[in-house]
C-alpha positions, 0 to 999 in steps of 0.5 A, spaced: 986 825 282 986 832 280 980 833 275 983 836 268 979 837 262 985 838 257 985 832 254 978 833 251 980 840 249 985 837 244 980 832 242 975 837 240 980 841 236 978 848 240 980 854 235 982 861 237 976 865 237 976 871 232 971 877 230 966 876 224 965 882 221 962 883 214 963 876 212 971 876 215 974 873 221 979 876 224 982 879 231 980 885 234 983 892 232 986 893 239 989 886 239 986 885 246 984 877 248 980 874 253 983 868 256 977 863 258 978 858 264 974 852 265 969 853 271 970 846 273 978 846 274 981 853 273 985 851 267 986 855 261 982 853 255 983 858 250 983 865 248 978 869 244 979 877 241 976 882 245 972 887 241 973 895 241 968 900 240 971 901 233 970 893 232 963 894 234 962 900 230 964 896 224 960 890 225 954 895 226 956 898 219 956 892 216 949 889 218 946 896 216 949 895 209 947 888 209 940 890 211 940 896 206 942 892 200 936 888 201 940 881 199 937 878 205 932 883 208 928 883 201 930 876 199 924 871 197 921 867 203 923 861 199 930 863 200 930 864 207 926 858 209 931 853 205 937 857 209 933 856 216 932 849 214 939 847 212 942 850 218 937 846 222 940 840 219 947 842 220 946 843 227 943 836 228 949 833 224 954 837 228 950 836 235 956 832 238 961 837 237 957 842 239 956 839 246 963 838 247 965 845 245 959 847 251 962 842 256 969 846 255 966 853 255 961 852 261 962 845 264 955 843 262 955 835 262 954 831 256 949 827 260 945 833 261 946 837 254 944 830 250 938 828 254 934 834 257 931 837 251 931 845 252 938 845 253 940 840 247 942 842 240 936 838 237 931 844 241 935 849 237 935 846 231 927 845 232 927 853 233 930 854 226 925 849 223 919 852 227 921 859 225 922 857 218 915 855 217 913 863 219 917 866 214 912 866 208 906 867 213 908 874 216 902 877 212 898 883 214 891 885 213 887 888 207 881 892 211 874 894 208 874 902 207 871 905 214 869 912 211 866 909 205 869 910 198 873 906 193 880 905 196 884 900 200 887 900 207 892 895 208 898 893 213 904 890 212 910 887 216 917 889 214 923 887 218 925 892 223 933 893 221 939 891 225 938 887 231 943 887 237 943 880 240 946 879 247 947 872 249 948 869 256 953 863 258 948 858 260 944 855 255 947 857 248 944 852 243 937 854 245 938 862 246 942 863 240 936 859 236 931 863 240 934 870 238 937 869 231 932 864 228 926 869 228 931 875 227 933 872 220 926 869 219 923 876 219 929 879 214 933 882 219 941 883 220 944 882 226 950 883 231 951 878 236 955 878 242 956 871 246 958 871 253 965 871 255 964 865 259 961 861 253 964 864 246 967 858 243 960 854 242 957 860 239 963 861 234 962 854 232 954 855 231 956 862 227 961 858 222 955 853 221 951 858 219 955 861 214 956 854 211 949 854 210 950 860 205 948 866 209 950 872 205 956 876 208 954 882 213 948 879 215 950 876 221 956 879 225 960 877 231 963 881 237 966 878 243 968 880 249 965 882 256 959 887 257 964 893 258 966 895 253 963 890 248 956 890 250 956 897 252 958 899 245 953 895 242 947 897 246 948 904 245 950 904 238 946 909 234 945 905 228 942 899 232 934 898 231 933 893 236 936 889 242 934 882 244 938 880 251 937 875 256 941 876 263 940 879 269 935 884 271 940 889 273 943 889 266 936 889 263 934 895 266 941 899 264 939 897 257 932 900 257 935 906 260 941 906 254 936 905 249 931 911 251 936 916 247 934 912 240 927 909 242 930 902 240 926 896 240 927 892 246 926 884 248 928 882 255 928 876 259 931 877 266 930 871 270 926 869 276 924 866 282 919 861 280 915 857 285 913 850 284 906 849 288 905 842 291 898 840 293 897 835 298 893 831 292 899 831 287 900 825 283 906 823 286 909 827 291 916 824 291 916 825 283 914 833 284 920 833 289 925 830 284 923 834 279 923 841 283 930 839 286 933 836 279 931 843 276 935 847 281 941 842 282 942 838 275 945 840 269 946 847 270 947 847 278 941 852 279 944 857 274 937 857 270 932 863 270 926 859 270 928 853 275 923 852 281 928 855 286 922 856 291 918 850 293 911 852 296 909 845 299 902 843 303 903 842 310 900 835 309 906 833 305 911 837 307 916 832 310 915 827 305 917 832 300 923 835 304 925 827 305 924 826 297 928 832 295 934 831 300 934 824 297 935 826 290 940 832 292 944 826 295 944 823 288 947 829 284 954 828 282 960 832 279 966 832 276 969 831 268 963 834 264 965 829 259 964 823 264 957 820 263 956 819 270 957 826 272 950 830 272 951 837 274 956 843 273 960 848 277 958 855 278 960 859 272 966 863 275 969 865 282 964 871 283 958 867 282 961 862 287 962 868 292 955 870 291 952 864 292 956 862 298 954 869 301 946 867 300 947 861 303 950 864 309 944 869 309 939 863 309 942 859 315 940 866 319 933 865 316 931 858 315 933 851 317 938 848 313 936 841 311 942 839 306 948 842 303 951 849 304 958 848 303 963 849 297 965 842 295 973 840 296 977 834 295 978 833 287 973 838 286 977 844 290 980 847 284 973 848 281 967 853 283 962 847 286 957 848 291 953 842 294 946 842 293 942 846 298 935 845 301 933 850 306 926 848 310 921 853 314 923 859 309 918 865 310 916 867 303 919 874 305 926 872 306 932 874 302 933 867 300 925 866 298 925 873 294 932 874 290 935 870 285 941 866 287 942 863 281 945 857 284 943 850 287 939 853 293 932 851 294 927 854 299 921 850 301 915 854 304 909 851 307 902 853 306 895 851 308 890 852 302 890 854 295 889 861 296 895 862 301 899 858 295 897 863 290 898 869 294 905 866 296 907 864 289 905 871 286 908 875 292 915 876 288 918 882 283 919 876 278 914 872 274 918 868 269 915 861 270 911 856 275 909 849 276 903 846 279 903 839 282 896 837 283 891 831 281 885 835 280 885 838 273 880 843 275 885 846 281 891 845 276 887 850 271 884 854 276 891 856 279 895 856 273 890 862 271 891 866 277 899 865 277 902 871 275 908 868 270 909 867 263 910 859 263 906 854 267 907 847 267 902 842 270 905 836 273 912 837 269 915 843 265 917 844 258 919 849 253 917 848 246 919 852 240 912 854 238 910 856 245 912 864 247 917 864 253 918 870 257 916 873 263 911 878 267 913 883 272 920 884 272 922 878 269 922 882 262 919 884 256 916 881 250 916 873 248 921 868 245 918 862 241 912 862 237 909 867 232 909 873 237 917 872 237 918 873 230 913 879 229 917 882 235 923 883 229 918 886 225 915 893 224 907 894 222 906 899 216 899 901 214 898 903 207 892 907 204 891 907 197 885 910 193 882 906 187 879 912 183 881 920 182 875 922 186 877 926 192 876 922 199 
C-alpha cells in the first residue's frame, strides 16, 4: 500500500502560508510561492509565500518602528511576564494541533514529539515560562566609588534592538522558544525566518503569539529559502543581532556578513558528539540503546547534539555493538501519525544523497554492521535510510569527523580513560557528549575534561534553565538560562555625581 499523508492534511486544516509584517498577514510582494513536499511521501502539502528583499526590508522597518516606539521595549516587566506566561498556556492548549502540523512539515512522528521532552510542545512552553521569570530580574549593579568622592556608578541592561531569528527545520517547538522567548523577555523586536522545510508549524506558533496580545510589529515573519530571504535578513543594515541555528558553513557566512555593521551574533552550528562508554557502565545495553536511539529515533539522526560517535571500551565493545544492532532493528518508519512509527525520513532529496554518500565513504573506511541502504517498498517515495552502524572506525575517518546528519553511528574502540578523552576531544566540534560509567568520580573527572557545551552522565537531557551551546566550531553563545536572555541586552554604565564639586 502506497504511503500517503493527505488525509491528515485535511483533518489538520493546513492553511496557505503568508508573511506577517506590521501585524498584517499577506502574500509576498513578488507573488512567489514555495511548494512544500512531504519528506515521507513526496506529496505536495501546501504553499507559502516567498519573501522578496523588499518584504524583508518592510519587516525590519516594522520591527524598528515597534522597537523605537517603546510599546514593547519600554513596557513594564509585569506586562511582558504576563504575556509570556499567557503564550505558554496557549502552546499547551494547542499542543496536539502543533504536533500534527509538525508531522506534515518534517514528518517527525507523533510518538516522538509527544514523548521526548526536548522535542515536545511542553518543552517550548516551559522555555517561555522560564524566561518570563527573568524579565524582572534583568538588573544591573550599583557600584561603590572607585576614586573617592560623592557619586554613583551604575550599570543597566537594555534590549539590544531588532533581532533576526533564523530557525532550522528539525525542532521547531524548542528552537522557536529558545530564540523568541529571551528576545521578547529582554524587550527586543524580532524578524523571524522559519526553515522552508518546516514553515506551517512556525506560522501557527506565531498566530498564537499574536492571540496572546503581542503588539503589532513586535514580531514579523518572512518565509522562503535562505537565498534570497535569509541573505537579505542577515545583511540588513538595521538588524542589531542575528540568532541562527543550522549548518557550520552558513554560520561562518553569517559571521562574515555581520562584520560590516558589527551585528551581535549567536550561533548553534552542530556537532559530532561522542558517547564515552566505559567498561563499568551501569548497563552497557542501555548505553547502547540510548546512543543508537539518539541517532535513529524520531529525527533519524538529524539532530545537532546526537551522539553520532560511540567511543567504547574494548572490554564491552562487542556487547555494545550487539545491543545497538538490536535496537536499530526495532526502529519503524512510515506514516508519522501512526503511533507505531518511531522515526522519520531525511528532510529532502539533497540530504538523502548526502547521507548515502557518507555511507559509501564509511564502507571504505570501516566495518558495516547493519543498515547502509535506502529503504524501499511502501517507503520508496520517501527519503528513508535504514539505521546504519559502522564498527572499528578510526577516529580520524571521515565518518567519525564530519557531521553526517543522518542515522549513522560510528563506533570507535578505546583502551583507557586518557585515550577516551583524547579521542572525544579530537574533533572540530564541541556541542555535547555523554559519559556512561558507574564511577561517579570518573564521570565527573571526564566531564570536566571534555571540550563540549553540554555533558550528560548516564543519560542526556536539555533543560530550559541550563545554557545550551557549543565549544570550538559548534557555535557562539548559549541558549537557555540567564545567559540566553542577557545575550539580547546591551550593558550600559552610568556615572552620576551627587554634588556640584569637580571630581
